[in-house]
C-alpha positions as CSV (number, residue, x, y, z in Angstrom):
1,M,-13.0,88.1,-35.2
2,S,-9.9,87.9,-32.9
3,D,-8.0,84.7,-32.2
4,R,-9.1,84.9,-28.6
5,T,-11.7,82.4,-27.2
6,V,-14.0,81.7,-24.3
7,L,-13.7,78.1,-23.3
8,T,-15.9,75.6,-21.5
9,L,-15.0,72.0,-20.8
10,G,-17.0,69.0,-19.9
11,N,-18.6,65.7,-20.9
12,F,-21.8,67.7,-21.8
13,D,-23.9,64.5,-21.9
14,G,-27.3,65.7,-22.9
15,P,-26.6,68.5,-23.1
16,H,-29.0,69.8,-20.4
17,V,-30.2,73.2,-19.4
18,G,-27.2,73.7,-17.0
19,H,-24.8,73.2,-19.9
20,L,-26.9,75.7,-21.9
21,A,-26.6,78.3,-19.1
22,I,-22.8,77.9,-19.3
23,L,-22.9,78.4,-23.0
24,N,-25.1,81.4,-22.7
25,K,-22.6,83.0,-20.2
26,A,-19.7,82.1,-22.5
27,R,-21.4,83.8,-25.4
28,S,-22.1,87.0,-23.4
29,L,-18.4,87.1,-22.4
30,A,-17.2,86.4,-25.9
31,E,-19.1,89.1,-27.8
32,P,-17.4,92.2,-26.3
33,H,-14.0,90.7,-27.3
34,G,-15.0,89.4,-30.7
35,A,-14.0,86.0,-29.4
36,R,-15.2,82.5,-30.3
37,V,-16.9,80.2,-27.9
38,V,-15.2,76.8,-27.9
39,A,-16.7,73.9,-26.1
40,I,-14.3,71.1,-25.3
41,T,-15.7,67.6,-24.7
42,F,-14.5,64.0,-24.6
43,D,-15.3,60.9,-26.6
44,P,-15.5,58.4,-25.1
45,P,-16.0,59.8,-21.6
46,P,-12.9,59.6,-19.4
47,I,-14.5,57.1,-17.0
48,Q,-14.6,54.6,-19.8
49,V,-10.8,54.6,-19.8
50,L,-10.3,55.0,-16.1
51,R,-12.9,52.4,-15.0
52,P,-13.9,50.2,-17.9
53,G,-17.3,48.6,-17.6
54,Q,-18.4,51.0,-14.8
55,E,-19.4,53.9,-17.0
56,P,-23.1,54.9,-17.0
57,P,-25.0,54.7,-20.2
58,M,-24.8,57.8,-22.3
59,L,-27.8,60.1,-23.1
60,V,-26.8,61.0,-26.7
61,P,-24.2,60.0,-29.3
62,I,-21.3,62.3,-30.0
63,D,-22.7,63.7,-33.2
64,Q,-25.9,64.8,-31.5
65,R,-23.9,66.2,-28.6
66,I,-21.8,68.3,-31.0
67,A,-24.9,69.6,-32.8
68,R,-26.7,70.5,-29.6
69,L,-23.7,72.4,-28.3
70,K,-23.5,74.4,-31.5
71,R,-27.2,75.2,-31.3
72,G,-26.7,76.2,-27.7
73,G,-24.0,78.8,-28.7
74,A,-20.7,77.1,-29.3
75,D,-18.8,78.4,-32.4
76,Q,-16.6,75.3,-32.3
77,V,-16.7,72.0,-30.5
78,Q,-13.3,70.3,-29.9
79,V,-13.5,66.5,-29.1
80,L,-10.6,65.2,-27.1
81,R,-9.8,61.5,-26.9
82,P,-9.1,60.6,-23.3
83,T,-5.9,58.7,-23.7
84,P,-4.0,57.3,-20.7
85,E,-1.3,60.0,-21.3
86,L,-3.9,62.8,-21.4
87,L,-5.6,61.6,-18.2
88,A,-2.2,61.3,-16.4
89,Q,-1.6,65.1,-16.8
90,S,-1.7,67.2,-13.7
91,A,-4.4,69.9,-13.5
92,E,-1.8,72.5,-14.4
93,Q,-0.3,70.6,-17.3
94,F,-3.7,69.9,-18.8
95,M,-5.1,73.4,-18.5
96,T,-1.8,75.1,-19.6
97,G,-1.9,73.0,-22.8
98,L,-5.5,74.2,-23.6
99,V,-4.6,77.8,-22.7
100,E,-1.6,77.8,-25.1
101,E,-3.8,76.4,-27.9
102,H,-6.9,78.5,-27.5
103,H,-5.7,81.8,-25.8
104,P,-8.9,82.2,-23.7
105,V,-10.1,85.5,-22.3
106,A,-12.3,83.4,-20.0
107,I,-13.1,79.8,-19.0
108,V,-16.7,79.2,-17.9
109,E,-17.7,76.2,-15.8
110,G,-20.3,74.9,-13.4
111,P,-19.8,74.1,-9.7
112,D,-19.0,70.5,-10.3
113,F,-16.1,71.2,-12.7
114,R,-13.0,69.1,-12.1
115,F,-9.9,68.6,-14.3
116,G,-6.5,66.9,-14.3
117,K,-5.3,63.6,-12.9
118,G,-7.4,62.4,-10.0
119,R,-9.8,65.3,-10.6
120,E,-7.4,67.5,-8.6
121,G,-8.3,70.7,-10.3
122,D,-11.4,72.7,-9.3
123,M,-12.7,76.2,-9.7
124,Q,-10.2,77.6,-7.1
125,K,-7.3,76.0,-9.0
126,L,-8.8,77.3,-12.3
127,A,-8.9,80.9,-10.8
128,E,-5.2,80.5,-9.8
129,L,-4.2,79.5,-13.3
130,G,-6.3,82.3,-14.7
131,K,-4.1,84.8,-12.8
132,Q,-1.0,83.2,-14.2
133,H,-2.3,83.0,-17.8
134,D,-4.4,86.1,-18.0
135,F,-7.9,84.6,-18.3
136,E,-11.0,84.9,-16.1
137,A,-12.4,81.9,-14.4
138,V,-16.2,82.2,-14.4
139,L,-18.5,80.1,-12.3
140,V,-22.1,79.6,-13.4
141,P,-24.5,78.6,-10.6
142,R,-26.3,75.3,-10.8
143,V,-29.6,75.4,-12.6
144,E,-32.7,73.9,-11.1
145,A,-35.7,72.5,-13.1
146,P,-39.3,72.1,-11.9
147,L,-40.4,68.5,-11.9
148,S,-43.9,67.0,-12.0
149,D,-43.8,66.1,-8.3
150,L,-43.4,69.8,-7.6
151,Q,-39.8,69.5,-6.7
152,L,-37.1,71.9,-7.8
153,A,-34.2,69.6,-8.7
154,P,-30.6,70.6,-9.5
155,V,-30.0,69.5,-13.1
156,S,-27.3,67.1,-13.9
157,S,-26.7,64.4,-16.5
158,S,-27.1,61.8,-13.7
159,L,-30.5,63.2,-12.8
160,V,-31.6,63.0,-16.5
161,R,-30.5,59.3,-16.7
162,W,-32.4,58.6,-13.4
163,L,-35.6,60.2,-14.8
164,V,-35.4,58.6,-18.2
165,G,-34.7,55.2,-16.6
166,R,-37.9,55.5,-14.6
167,G,-40.0,56.6,-17.6
168,R,-40.3,60.2,-16.4
169,V,-39.6,61.6,-19.8
170,A,-41.5,64.8,-19.4
171,D,-39.4,65.6,-16.4
172,A,-36.3,64.7,-18.4
173,A,-37.4,67.1,-21.1
174,A,-37.6,69.9,-18.5
175,C,-34.0,69.2,-17.6
176,L,-32.8,68.8,-21.2
177,G,-34.7,71.7,-22.6
178,Q,-36.0,69.3,-25.3
179,P,-37.5,65.8,-25.3
180,F,-35.2,62.9,-24.7
181,S,-34.5,61.1,-27.9
182,L,-33.2,57.8,-29.3
183,T,-31.6,57.4,-32.7
184,A,-30.8,54.2,-34.6
185,E,-31.2,52.5,-37.9
186,V,-34.6,50.9,-38.7
187,V,-34.4,47.1,-38.8
188,K,-36.9,44.4,-39.7
189,G,-39.0,43.2,-36.7
190,E,-41.4,40.3,-36.3
191,Q,-44.1,42.2,-38.3
192,R,-46.6,41.7,-35.5
193,G,-47.7,45.4,-35.7
194,R,-48.3,44.9,-39.4
195,Q,-50.4,41.8,-38.7
196,L,-52.5,43.8,-36.3
197,G,-53.0,46.6,-38.9
198,I,-50.7,48.9,-36.8
199,P,-47.3,48.8,-38.6
200,T,-44.2,50.0,-36.7
201,A,-40.6,51.0,-37.3
202,N,-38.2,49.1,-35.1
203,L,-34.9,50.6,-33.9
204,D,-31.8,48.4,-34.1
205,P,-31.3,47.3,-30.4
206,Q,-27.6,46.9,-30.8
207,Q,-27.2,50.6,-31.8
208,I,-29.2,51.8,-28.8
209,A,-27.5,49.5,-26.3
210,P,-24.8,52.0,-25.2
211,F,-27.5,54.6,-24.3
212,I,-30.0,55.0,-21.5
213,V,-33.5,53.7,-22.6
214,P,-36.7,54.8,-20.9
215,A,-38.5,52.3,-18.6
216,D,-40.7,49.7,-20.3
217,G,-43.9,51.4,-21.4
218,V,-45.9,53.1,-24.1
219,Y,-45.0,56.7,-24.9
220,A,-46.2,59.6,-27.1
221,G,-43.6,61.5,-29.1
222,V,-42.3,62.5,-32.4
223,A,-40.4,60.6,-35.1
224,E,-38.0,62.3,-37.4
225,V,-38.1,60.5,-40.7
226,P,-35.3,61.0,-43.3
227,G,-36.2,61.8,-46.8
228,V,-39.4,59.8,-47.3
229,S,-41.7,62.2,-49.2
230,D,-42.2,65.7,-50.5
231,G,-38.5,65.9,-51.4
232,N,-37.5,67.1,-47.9
233,E,-34.5,65.9,-46.0
234,I,-36.3,65.3,-42.7
235,Q,-40.0,65.2,-41.8
236,A,-41.5,64.8,-38.4
237,Y,-44.6,62.8,-37.4
238,A,-46.5,62.3,-34.2
239,A,-45.7,58.8,-33.0
240,A,-46.9,56.2,-30.5
241,I,-43.8,54.6,-29.1
242,S,-43.5,51.2,-27.5
243,I,-40.5,50.3,-25.4
244,G,-40.1,46.9,-23.7
245,V,-40.2,43.1,-24.1
246,K,-43.6,42.5,-25.6
247,P,-45.1,40.7,-22.6
248,T,-48.2,39.5,-24.5
249,F,-45.9,37.4,-26.7
250,G,-43.6,36.3,-23.9
251,R,-40.5,38.0,-25.4
252,K,-37.5,38.9,-23.3
253,E,-35.5,41.0,-25.8
254,L,-35.8,44.8,-25.6
255,T,-37.7,46.3,-28.5
256,V,-38.1,50.0,-29.3
257,E,-40.7,50.6,-32.0
258,A,-42.9,53.4,-33.2
259,H,-46.2,53.8,-35.1
260,L,-46.2,57.0,-37.1
261,L,-49.5,58.9,-37.2
262,D,-51.1,60.4,-40.3
263,T,-48.3,59.7,-42.8
264,P,-49.1,60.6,-46.4
265,T,-48.5,57.0,-47.5
266,P,-48.6,53.8,-45.4
267,L,-45.6,53.4,-43.2
268,E,-44.7,50.1,-44.9
269,A,-44.3,52.1,-48.1
270,F,-41.6,54.3,-46.7
271,D,-38.8,51.8,-47.0
272,L,-37.1,52.9,-43.8
273,Y,-34.9,49.8,-43.4
274,G,-31.3,50.8,-42.9
275,K,-32.1,54.5,-42.4
276,K,-31.6,56.5,-39.3
277,L,-34.8,57.3,-37.3
278,T,-34.9,59.6,-34.3
279,L,-37.6,59.2,-31.7
280,H,-38.3,62.1,-29.4
281,V,-39.9,60.4,-26.4
282,A,-42.1,63.2,-25.0
283,R,-44.9,61.8,-22.7
284,W,-45.6,58.6,-20.8
285,V,-48.9,56.9,-21.7
286,R,-49.0,53.6,-19.8
287,D,-47.0,50.6,-18.5
288,Q,-46.3,47.5,-20.5
289,Y,-48.4,44.6,-19.4
290,P,-49.6,41.3,-20.9
291,F,-53.0,41.2,-22.5
292,P,-55.3,38.1,-22.6
293,G,-55.2,38.0,-26.4
294,V,-54.2,39.7,-29.6
295,E,-57.5,41.5,-30.1
296,A,-57.3,43.0,-26.6
297,L,-53.8,44.2,-27.3
298,R,-54.9,45.7,-30.6
299,E,-57.8,47.6,-29.0
300,Q,-55.4,49.1,-26.4
301,L,-52.9,50.0,-29.0
302,L,-55.6,51.9,-30.9
303,R,-56.4,53.8,-27.6
304,D,-52.7,54.6,-27.2
305,I,-52.6,56.0,-30.7
306,E,-55.8,58.1,-30.1
307,Q,-54.3,59.5,-26.9
308,T,-51.1,60.4,-28.8
309,R,-53.2,62.1,-31.6
310,Q,-55.3,64.1,-29.0
311,W,-52.1,65.4,-27.2
312,H,-50.6,66.3,-30.6
313,A,-53.8,68.1,-31.7
314,A,-54.0,70.0,-28.4
315,G,-50.4,71.1,-28.7
316,T,-49.6,69.5,-25.4
317,M,-47.4,66.5,-26.4
318,M,-44.2,68.4,-26.7
319,P,-44.5,71.6,-24.6
320,I,-40.8,71.9,-24.1
321,A,-40.0,71.4,-27.8
322,A,-42.7,73.9,-28.8
323,E,-40.8,76.6,-26.8
324,S,-37.3,75.6,-27.8
325,S,-35.4,76.8,-30.8
326,S,-33.4,73.6,-30.6
327,Y,-36.3,71.6,-32.0
328,P,-36.4,72.6,-35.7
329,F,-39.1,70.5,-37.3
330,K,-42.7,71.1,-37.9
331,V,-44.7,68.0,-36.9
332,K,-47.1,66.7,-39.5
333,A,-50.8,66.9,-38.6
C-alpha cells in the first residue's frame, strides 16, 4: 500500500448514512491507488470551544464514532483536538497542514463542508487548494432517507437529534443505518422493577447526560450485555426499554432502564453493576403516563414486554439492523 490517502473531514456525529456515502466514495477512489482512507474528526466538537454551553447534545461517544467510521470503510480515524490555535487557522493554513501530513489523492466531502477560521473554506476553496497541492476535491451529494410520514428527508446529524428527541427512533434508524443507541454503566436503581417481578438494568444518568435521549416513553429494542454467560464477550437480548421520570411514582429524575427478555438466568443474577450496557432503541411502544396503582402499571409493563417479544419473533423489531453489516450480534430468542 502506498503512502497516499483519501481524506474526509467532519464531526461525523452518528455517523449517519450521508457519512457512510462519503466513506463509500472515498473507498472507491482509494482502491485504484492502493491508498488508505483516513477519516479526520474532532473531539470535542469545535462548537464546544467556540461557543461553550451552546453545543447540541451528541449522538454517540467518540469511541463508538471511531468504531462506526472504521466499519463504514475508514482504514484510519484521526481525532483532532480543537484547540483555540487550531481553530484560528485560516482555511488554507488548516488544509495545507493536513495535505502535508497525509498526501491525499482526493478529499471527499458533503455539500455542507466548511473548514478554517469562521468556516471560510467551502468546496470551491477546497477545489482551488486541490489544484495547488495535486489532489481532487470530490463532492458527494446529500443523501435522503424515507421517513414514516412518507417524507424524503435530507439526512443530517441535526435531523437525527430532532427525530430521537421526539421519540421517532425508527425514523432515526433509517437515517443512521442502524438503531439509535445509548451506552453507560449499569447502576443500582430503586428496585421497583424487581418488586414488580420485572427486574431492570438502569443506565447511569450522569454518563448519558451529554447525549441526546429519546422522548419519554416505552420502547422496544436490543440490549448488548458484556460477558454474562456462555463465555462470550457480548451477547444481545431483546429488551423492553423505559425512558422517563416514572410518573406513577411522582419522580422527576430521568431514568433509562431495560428489562431483558428470555435471558438464560434471571437478570438479577447477571451482576451487571459497573459494566457497560448498550441499548439499541429500535421502536416506539407508547408514551409514559401515570397509572392509578402499581398493579395497573405491572399489567401494562407485561403488555409492553409481550409487544416487544412479538416484534422480535416476527423479525420486525430491528429491520434496519437486520440488513446492516454494522450490527454484528445475533439476538437471543
